[in-house]
N, C-alpha and C positions, 0 to 999 in steps of 0.2 A: 317717888320713882314715878317717872313718867308713862301714861298708857298711850297707846294707840289712838289715833283720833276715831271719835266717835260719829260725829256730823256726819253726814252725807255732803255730797257736791254740791246737789242744794241747798242745803243751810250754811254751806262754806260760801258759795255765790251770795247769799243774800247777805253773809257780814260782810263780805267783800267790797257790796254795794252799799252798804250803812257804812263804811269806813270811808269812802271817798270814789272807790273804783277805780284805783290806778295801782300800778304795781313797776318796780324797774327788777332786771335779771342782768346780769354782769355773766356773761355765758364767752367760756373760752372756746377759740376756732382763730380761723384762718382769712375768712373777707365778711362782711356785713351783712350778709343774707344768707350768709352757713346754716343759720336755725329760722329762716322764714318757712320751711312746713310746721315747723313747731308754733311758732308765734301765729300762722295761719288756722292752723287748728283749735287753738286755744280762745283764737276770738271765734271760730265758729262756735266753739262749745259755751264760751260765756262771753255774746258781742258787746253787753255795755261796759266790761271791764278793760281798759287800757293797760297793754302791755307793753314794755318798753323793753326788747329786746338789743342791749348794746352789746356786740360780740367782737374779742381783742383776744390778743396771745394771752394766753392763763399767768405767762411770767409775767407780764405788764398787769394784768386785771391786780394780780392779788397784792402788789406793791401800790398801785391804787388804791385797793381796799385800804390799807395798812395808813396811809397818808391823810385818806379821809376819818377815817377814824382818831387819828395822834390831830388832826384840825378839827374834830367835833360838826365833820359836815359830810356825811355817810351819801351815798346816791343811792345804791343798790339795796334791794329788801332780800333779794336772793341771789345768792352765787352758785355757779356749776361750771368748776374746773379740772385741768387734767394736774396740775401741778397739786396732787394729793398730800402734802406732805406740809402741806397749809394749813388742812384742817384739824389736825392735834395740836398744831402749833396755836390756832386759833383759840381751841378748846382750851389750853393751857393759860391763857390770856383773857378768857372769860367775854369774848369777844361772840359768843353763839348763843342764838337759846337753843336750848335742847326742847325737842320737838320732835314727835313720832307720828308721822300721818297715818293712815288708815291704811293697813296692809302690809306695816314697818314687820311685824312680824315673820312675815312670810317672806319676808328680803334674806338673801341666802349672809351668812354670819361675817364673809369675806368683804362686803359689800353695804356693811352699815356699824355706827360706833353703839357699843350695846346701851349708851346712855340717852341715844338720840341727837348728841352734837352735830352730826353729820347723815347723810345714807345716799348711798349713790343711786341716779334717776335711770341715766343709758348705761349701755354697754357700746362702745368703741374697738373697732379692731383695725391697725395696721399690718399691709403685706404688700404682695406686689403685683401688678395686671399687668394684661396684655392686648393688643387690640386685635385686629381680625385675622390677619393673617400668623394668628401663633403666636405664640414665648416660649420661656425656659420651664421647664418641667418642675423644677425645685429651685429657691434661690441659688444653691451651690452651682447652677448654670446659669448664671448671671456674669460668671465672668468668661465665657464660652467664649472664641472669636466673634461668631455670629451676630453677637449684641453688641459689637463694639461701635459707639455711635449714636446707638438706639435706644438710651436708655435717659430717663429724665429721673429725677430723687428729691425727695426734701432731705434737707442739710441735717447732718447728726451732731453739727456742732450749734443748732438753732433751734432744735426742738427734744426737748427729754425722751419722749415717747419714740421718737424717730432714733434717737441716740441708743436707747435700750433693745431697738430693732435690731440696729447693726452690731452693738456687743456682744448681741446671741446669735448673730452670722458670724462674727471673731470665734464666741465660746465654740460654737459647732464646727466650724471648714476652718480656721487656725486662722493666722495673719499674716500667712502666704494668700489667702484669700483674698484680704483686701487690699493686699498689694496686686493684684490681679486685677480686683475692680477696679482701683485708681489710676490704671493703664489704660484703664474702657471707654474713654472719654465722656463720662457721667454728666449731664445737664443737671448740677444743681443748683437748687431754686430756693429762697424762701416760701415758708407757705405750706401745710401738709396738704394739701389742694393741688399743688404744681402735678404732681407726677400724672395724678386722673386727668386732669386736664390738659397735657401734654399728649395721653394716650388717645383720648376724645375726641383732642382733634387734630390726632395724624399726623401729629408732629413728630410724634417719637411712638414706638412700639411697645416699649415696655415702660411701666410705670414702678419705682420701688419708694417702700413706705409713706402708703398712701392709705385713705378708704374708698370702701365701693363708692364709684362714681353714678353711680346708674346711668350711664350708656351703654344703651343697646349692644353696641359692639366689641365692649368691654370687659372683658372677664376677669374678678379679681381673683384671687387664687386662695385657698385654705389649704396650703401644705399638707403635704402624709406627715405621718406620725415621722418623731426622727429627723422634722423641719422645721424652724423656727417660723412662727408669726407672734402676731403681740394680743391680747385685747387687755381691758381694763374698765372698772365702774368710775365713769365722769362724776366726782361727789358734789356732792350741795350740800347748802347750809342756809340756815336763815338765821340771819345776824340781828346778835340783840336789841340793836339799836334800830332795825326797819323801822323806815316810814309808813311803811303800808305793812303790817303783820298778818292781817286777817288776808289779805290779797297773796300774800307770799304763802300762809295755808294752804289756799285755796289752790294755787300752782305747785306744789309740794305733791298734795295729794292726785291732782292729776296726774302728773308725771309719773309716779309710782301706779297710776290704775290700773287695771291688768289688761285693758283698751290698748293702754300706750305702752306698757311693756310687749305687748306680744306684736307688735307693729315695728319691734327695731331691728337690727341687721339681721339676714338668720334668723329670725326670730329668739334673739338673745336678748334677755332682761335681763335685771339681776332679784326675781321673786321665783320661789322655790315653788310657787302653784303654778307658775306659767311657763311651759317646757316645750321648745322648741321641737319639731320633727326630727332634727337631727343633732337632739340631747344640749343641754346648758351646756352655758362657754367653762361653769367649774371643771367640769368634765374635761374638756380639752388641753390634756397637757403640754401641748407643747406653743400653747396659747399663754402661759406664762404667767395668769393674772396675779398671783397672791407675790410671785418675785420682784415684777415692776412695780406693786407700791413697798416692798421692801427697798428695792433701788431707790427708789424716788428720795425716803428717809434720808439715805446716806448724800448729804450735799457735798463732802468732800469727795468720796468718790465719782459722783458723777459729774463733777467740776474735772476729775483725772481723765476720764474716758471723754469728756468735751474735747478736752485741750490734744488728747491723742490721736482723738478721729479727724482733727484741724492739721495737725504734724503729718496726717498721711493724704487727707481729699482739700484741706487748704480753706482760705479761710471762708466766713460766711459773708455775701454779697448781697446787697439790694434792699428796696426800703420794706418795711414792714405790710405786708398784703392786706390788710386791714385798716391802712392808713397811720396815722397821729393823733391819737385821741385825746390827750392832753387826761388831764390830772381828773375832771368833774364832766366826763360826757352822760349825756340822761337823755335823746332822742336817737332811737333806729336809723342809721344813716339811710 
């Protein structure tokens, strides 16, 4: 049985230096610099460790890792992705290294594999947002006439988290709501950063299916009870054939540290001993944390919902926002 890591960050740092002082992380995201804040914080803490953080859509990173493993050309040491279903699959295939960073015992059960094959290291959340002129009181009100032509959204046919959020809107408000939204002249784009970018820039007043933007004039809405939003733990794993396993362990321990967990959006994290002022995410029933993970496991159901959304809202268009990275990306762009 794997025990929680007993070494300190200082000891892990020394082991990573002795190993060569480099590591590569494949991280799910929408553009190259999306993980720059984590990258810079890691380099500030461990300036002599080189971290290459490669960001791409999770649905491309997972198959990229599959191909690399099959070819014996694995690049990343660690991956953390939105595609939660990949981690049990990889566990069954035996390509993950069971490992429990320090504090693993304090991670909520919904955010970890009990054997240590994977552990969530971040909590992300999608909802809607609006600019300084105000916005809808609830997601139901997105179909009101005043918001016609004023909405930007990531496309539910392109991203599983966006798809699930739209599914919950339909579950809650009915198919008539989706039909009404389809008449609102919504600007659907690739990249879940796109709604926030549009609102921050003043191009649209309302953004749907995106994360908090950091824009000082943009309000990200945590809806009241009875109205859905989405939160999930982004799962991470140490790959069994990682070229730099000690550096990977340093990274995972740092990501799960109480300081990093407390710095999450709204203070939301995965540890039961780091509780934000507004309460932990697993007590927010309208965030549907566990339901999203279950939804992601049923790939046939996901595909049916994806194609249904495309019937109502049209096809996905545009180049992927991180660009085309190929089979073996190795450097932060």
